[in-house]
C-alpha positions in Angstrom: 176.4 49.3 -65.0 174.5 46.1 -65.0 173.7 43.1 -62.8 175.3 40.4 -65.0 175.2 38.8 -68.4 173.8 35.3 -68.8 173.5 32.8 -71.6 170.2 31.1 -72.1 169.6 27.9 -74.1 166.9 28.2 -76.7 166.5 24.5 -77.7 167.1 21.0 -76.5 169.1 18.1 -77.8 167.5 15.8 -80.4 166.1 13.0 -78.3 162.8 11.2 -78.9 161.2 9.1 -76.2 157.9 7.2 -76.5 155.9 7.1 -73.3 158.7 8.9 -71.5 158.7 12.4 -70.1 159.8 14.5 -73.1 157.1 16.6 -74.7 159.0 18.1 -77.6 162.1 17.3 -79.7 164.7 20.1 -80.1 167.1 20.5 -82.9 170.7 21.4 -82.1 171.8 23.8 -79.4 171.4 27.6 -79.6 172.3 30.4 -77.4 170.7 33.8 -76.7 172.8 36.3 -74.8 170.9 38.9 -72.9 171.8 41.6 -70.4 169.3 42.9 -67.9 169.8 46.6 -67.3 169.6 47.8 -63.8 168.6 51.2 -62.3 172.2 52.2 -62.5 172.5 51.9 -66.3 172.0 55.6 -66.8 173.8 56.7 -63.6 176.2 58.8 -65.6 173.3 60.9 -66.8 171.8 61.5 -63.4 172.1 64.8 -61.5 175.2 64.5 -59.4 174.8 67.7 -57.5 174.1 67.7 -53.8 170.4 67.3 -52.9 168.8 70.4 -51.5 167.6 68.8 -48.3 170.9 67.3 -47.2 173.8 69.2 -45.6 177.1 67.6 -46.6 179.3 70.1 -44.8 179.7 67.9 -41.7 181.2 65.2 -43.9 183.9 67.4 -45.2 184.5 68.9 -41.7 185.0 65.3 -40.4 187.3 64.5 -43.3 189.5 67.5 -42.7 189.5 66.9 -38.9 190.7 63.3 -39.4 193.4 64.2 -41.9 194.6 67.1 -39.9 194.7 65.6 -36.4 194.7 61.8 -36.6 197.9 60.1 -35.2 197.7 56.2 -35.5 198.9 53.9 -32.7 202.3 52.9 -34.1 202.0 49.5 -32.3 198.4 48.7 -33.3 198.5 50.1 -36.8 199.7 47.9 -39.7 200.5 51.0 -41.7 203.9 52.7 -41.1 203.4 56.0 -39.2 205.3 58.0 -41.8 203.1 56.9 -44.7 199.7 56.8 -42.9 198.6 60.3 -44.0 199.3 59.6 -47.6 197.7 56.1 -47.5 194.6 56.6 -45.4 192.5 58.8 -47.7 191.2 56.0 -50.0 190.3 53.9 -47.0 188.4 56.8 -45.6 186.4 56.9 -48.9 185.6 53.2 -48.6 184.6 53.8 -45.0 182.3 56.7 -46.0 180.5 54.5 -48.5 180.3 51.6 -46.0 178.8 54.0 -43.5 176.1 55.2 -46.0 175.2 51.6 -46.7 175.1 50.6 -43.0 172.9 53.5 -42.1 170.0 51.9 -44.1 169.9 49.1 -41.5 169.4 46.5 -44.2 171.6 43.4 -43.7 171.6 42.7 -47.4 172.9 46.2 -48.5 176.6 46.7 -48.0 179.8 47.9 -49.7 182.4 45.6 -51.2 185.9 47.1 -51.1 188.5 45.6 -53.4 189.4 42.3 -51.5 185.8 41.5 -50.6 184.7 42.3 -54.1 187.2 39.9 -55.5 186.1 37.2 -53.0 182.5 37.7 -54.0 183.3 37.3 -57.7 185.3 34.2 -56.9 182.5 32.6 -54.9 180.0 33.1 -57.7 182.4 31.4 -60.1 182.2 28.2 -58.1 185.7 28.2 -56.7 187.1 30.1 -53.7 189.1 29.8 -50.5 187.5 29.4 -47.1 185.6 26.9 -45.1 182.6 26.4 -47.4 179.5 27.8 -45.8 177.0 30.4 -46.9 176.2 33.0 -44.3 173.7 35.9 -44.1 172.2 38.2 -41.5 168.7 37.0 -40.3 166.9 38.9 -37.6 170.0 41.0 -37.1 172.1 37.9 -36.3 174.9 36.4 -38.4 173.4 33.1 -39.4 174.6 30.0 -41.4 172.3 29.6 -44.5 174.0 26.4 -45.4 177.3 24.5 -45.3 178.3 23.3 -48.7 178.5 19.5 -48.9 181.9 17.9 -48.4 183.5 21.2 -47.3 185.5 21.8 -44.1 182.4 23.5 -42.5 180.2 20.5 -43.4 182.7 18.1 -42.0 183.0 20.1 -38.8 179.3 19.6 -38.2 178.1 23.2 -39.0 174.3 23.2 -39.7 171.9 25.5 -41.5 170.5 27.9 -38.9 173.6 28.0 -36.6 174.3 31.4 -35.3 177.9 32.8 -35.5 178.6 34.8 -32.4 182.3 35.6 -33.0 185.0 34.9 -35.5 188.5 34.4 -34.0 187.2 36.1 -30.8 185.9 39.1 -32.7 182.2 39.6 -31.9 179.8 39.5 -34.9 177.3 41.9 -33.3 176.5 44.5 -35.9 178.9 42.9 -38.4 177.8 42.8 -42.1 178.2 39.8 -44.3 181.0 41.2 -46.3 183.2 41.8 -43.2 182.3 38.4 -41.8 183.3 36.6 -45.0 186.6 38.5 -45.1 187.4 37.4 -41.6 186.5 33.7 -42.2 188.4 33.4 -45.4 192.2 33.0 -45.3 195.2 31.0 -46.2 194.4 27.3 -46.9 195.5 25.2 -44.0 195.1 28.0 -41.4 192.5 27.7 -38.6 189.5 29.9 -38.0 187.6 29.6 -34.7 183.9 30.3 -34.7 181.9 30.7 -31.6 178.5 29.2 -32.5 175.1 28.6 -31.0 172.4 26.2 -32.1 168.9 25.7 -31.0 169.0 22.9 -28.4 172.5 23.8 -27.1 172.7 25.0 -23.5 175.7 27.3 -24.3 177.8 28.5 -27.3 180.6 26.3 -28.6 183.9 27.1 -30.2 184.3 25.3 -33.5 187.8 25.2 -35.0 187.8 24.7 -38.8 190.8 24.4 -41.1 190.5 26.6 -44.3 190.8 25.0 -47.7 190.4 25.8 -51.4 186.6 25.3 -52.0 185.6 23.7 -55.2 181.9 23.6 -55.3 180.2 20.7 -57.0 177.4 22.8 -58.5 175.2 20.0 -60.0 175.4 16.3 -59.2 173.1 13.4 -60.2 172.1 10.0 -58.6 169.7 7.2 -59.3 167.4 5.7 -56.7 165.4 2.4 -56.8 162.0 2.6 -58.4 163.0 4.7 -61.4 163.8 7.8 -59.4 166.5 10.2 -60.8 168.0 12.8 -58.5 169.5 16.2 -59.6 171.1 18.2 -56.8 172.0 21.8 -57.4 174.1 23.4 -54.7 174.3 27.0 -55.9 173.0 29.1 -58.9 176.4 30.0 -60.2 177.3 31.4 -63.6 177.7 27.9 -65.1 174.7 26.3 -63.3 172.4 26.5 -66.3 174.8 24.6 -68.5 175.3 21.9 -65.8 171.6 21.6 -65.1 170.9 21.2 -68.9 173.4 18.3 -69.0 171.8 16.7 -65.9 168.4 16.8 -67.5 169.9 15.2 -70.6 171.1 12.3 -68.4 167.6 12.1 -66.8 165.9 11.8 -70.2 168.4 9.2 -71.5 167.9 7.1 -68.3 164.3 6.5 -69.2 163.2 7.4 -65.6 160.0 9.4 -65.2 160.4 10.4 -61.5 162.6 13.3 -60.7 163.9 14.7 -57.4 165.4 18.2 -57.6 167.4 18.6 -54.4 167.8 22.2 -53.5 168.6 21.6 -49.8 171.4 23.9 -48.6 171.3 25.9 -51.8 171.7 29.6 -50.8 170.8 31.0 -54.2 172.8 32.9 -56.7 172.1 34.3 -60.2 168.4 34.9 -61.0 169.0 34.1 -64.7 170.0 30.6 -63.7 166.8 30.0 -61.8 164.7 31.4 -64.6 166.5 29.2 -67.1 166.0 26.1 -65.1 162.3 26.8 -64.6 161.9 27.3 -68.3 162.5 23.6 -69.0 159.2 22.8 -67.2 157.0 25.8 -68.1 155.4 27.2 -71.2 156.6 30.4 -72.8 155.5 33.5 -71.0 154.5 31.9 -67.7 155.4 34.3 -64.9 158.2 32.9 -62.7 158.9 35.9 -60.4 158.4 39.6 -60.3 160.8 42.2 -59.0 158.6 44.7 -57.2 160.3 48.1 -56.9 157.5 49.5 -54.8 157.0 52.5 -57.1 160.7 53.5 -57.3 160.8 52.0 -60.8 158.8 49.9 -63.2 158.4 46.3 -62.0 160.3 43.6 -63.9 158.5 40.4 -64.6 160.6 37.3 -65.4 158.8 34.8 -67.6 159.6 31.3 -68.8 161.7 31.1 -71.9 159.4 28.3 -72.9 161.6 25.2 -73.4 158.8 23.3 -71.7 160.1 19.8 -72.8 158.3 17.5 -70.3 154.8 16.1 -70.6 152.4 15.0 -67.9 154.2 11.7 -67.4 156.8 13.5 -65.4 156.5 13.2 -61.6 158.6 15.7 -59.7 159.5 16.6 -56.1 161.7 19.4 -55.0 163.6 18.9 -51.7 164.0 22.1 -49.6 165.1 23.1 -46.1 166.1 26.2 -44.2 169.3 26.4 -46.2 167.3 26.9 -49.4 167.3 30.6 -50.1 166.7 33.3 -52.7 166.9 31.7 -56.2 166.1 28.3 -54.7 162.9 29.7 -53.3 162.0 31.4 -56.6 162.4 28.2 -58.5 160.6 26.0 -56.0 157.7 28.5 -55.6 157.2 28.8 -59.4 157.2 25.0 -60.1 154.8 24.3 -57.3 152.5 27.1 -58.3 152.1 25.7 -61.8 151.6 22.1 -60.5 154.9 20.8 -61.9 156.3 19.7 -58.5 155.5 19.2 -54.9 157.8 20.5 -52.2 159.1 18.1 -49.5 161.3 19.0 -46.5 161.2 21.9 -44.1 160.5 25.7 -44.4 163.0 27.5 -46.6 165.2 30.4 -45.5 162.8 33.2 -46.3 164.7 35.7 -48.4 162.1 37.7 -50.3 164.2 40.7 -51.4 166.3 41.5 -54.5 169.9 42.6 -54.5 171.9 43.9 -57.4 175.6 44.4 -57.6 176.5 48.0 -58.7 180.1 48.6 -59.7 181.4 51.7 -58.0 185.0 51.6 -59.3 186.9 49.0 -61.3 187.6 47.1 -58.1 184.7 47.9 -55.7 180.9 47.4 -55.7 177.8 48.1 -53.8 175.4 45.2 -53.2 172.0 46.9 -52.8 168.5 45.7 -51.9 166.4 47.2 -54.8 163.1 45.3 -54.8 161.1 42.4 -53.4 160.5 39.0 -54.9 156.9 38.3 -55.8 155.9 34.8 -56.7 153.6 33.9 -59.6 150.6 34.5 -57.2 151.8 38.1 -56.7 152.7 37.5 -53.0 156.2 38.1 -51.5 158.2 35.1 -50.4 157.4 34.9 -46.7 160.1 36.0 -44.2 159.7 32.7 -42.4 160.2 30.8 -45.6 158.1 28.7 -47.9 156.2 25.9 -46.2 156.5 22.6 -48.2 153.6 20.4 -49.1 155.0 17.5 -47.1 157.0 18.3 -44.0 160.0 16.0 -43.5 162.8 16.5 -41.0 166.2 14.9 -40.5 168.6 14.6 -37.6 172.3 14.4 -36.8 171.7 10.8 -35.8 170.2 9.9 -39.2 173.0 11.6 -41.0 175.6 9.8 -39.0 173.9 6.5 -39.7 174.0 7.3 -43.5 170.2 7.8 -43.7 168.3 10.5 -45.4 164.6 10.7 -44.1 163.9 13.7 -46.3 164.9 11.9 -49.5 162.9 8.8 -48.3 159.9 11.1 -48.0 160.4 12.5 -51.5 160.6 9.0 -53.0 157.4 8.0 -51.1 155.6 11.0 -52.5 156.7 10.1 -56.0 155.6 6.5 -55.6 152.0 7.5 -54.6 
């Protein structure tokens, strides 16, 4: 078992600029494929016997009691009564695993049964069905990390930090992220009703959103007056590194020396993508982030791959907000620590823990919190988020008017 495989670029394109931002000239394109082994790699060799200090007898007693006595409600059950006994056993297994994960009281640790496991894989590929928003559990409440730009959730006015109280009148109290995602996704064109609350509202509001096929624009670019080039990354998907490399190529070719990396609303994704992106700006061996296993295993230090192609003529700002989470926080924290970029915006989401996806069967997985993220300074990413160097807020009124005060603040910092 392993977390994932990622391809890392080991050299840049052959471009030479005089007085620009490039520090080195690369020859051709190369690839290095690497697999990071997780704690589950040798699971098959671990002792599978029952631990001495745990009594599993009640589990099997409960199993036998259910299978011997349970009679489903023929009206409420979607499974025909005659076949329920034969078809319920596997669901009981999924339920047992879910219960074990839920008992840890960690919102980031949960079981992915077949459909949710497929949905998760689809979302990480950059294309999936739903309404286009990233959700997570924060302070035991189902919370919107960020709506993806241009998606039904974004167009419906959903904002980072909104609380989801119910989904189609089903309360989200105690609901894990996997279950919530499963309820929100559905047939394109169908409607999902979310009861939501936002700071400043006097009461919850029902928001009806039509589902659609979500095609996430992972990396986009833009040019601003004054020689400012903008690269926006919406999620660290499996192909984000390739797309970011191409965007950097466009930046270099443009001749601009001022760069805005927009990570607002970016909920994170693959760690390898964040490490790869940071490596364009940092020398080989520079610590980007450490996975602290708190003594359960040897810590893993992720270091720059050393592409380090930009010189000191580069001026860089990273835009962040409360929708910037996980890998976004890792990349932002590292580049600020080494003096590459200043952070502008509002506090980030504050997700300082590591999850890994462990295959349980061919169609199911466990997403497990296994460690904490420690920045280059050895400190965990704060639970209340990373505080930017320059605070800059926006408002619904500004967005409606087509204005972006946070981008304006970033450009102002670059012009100083």
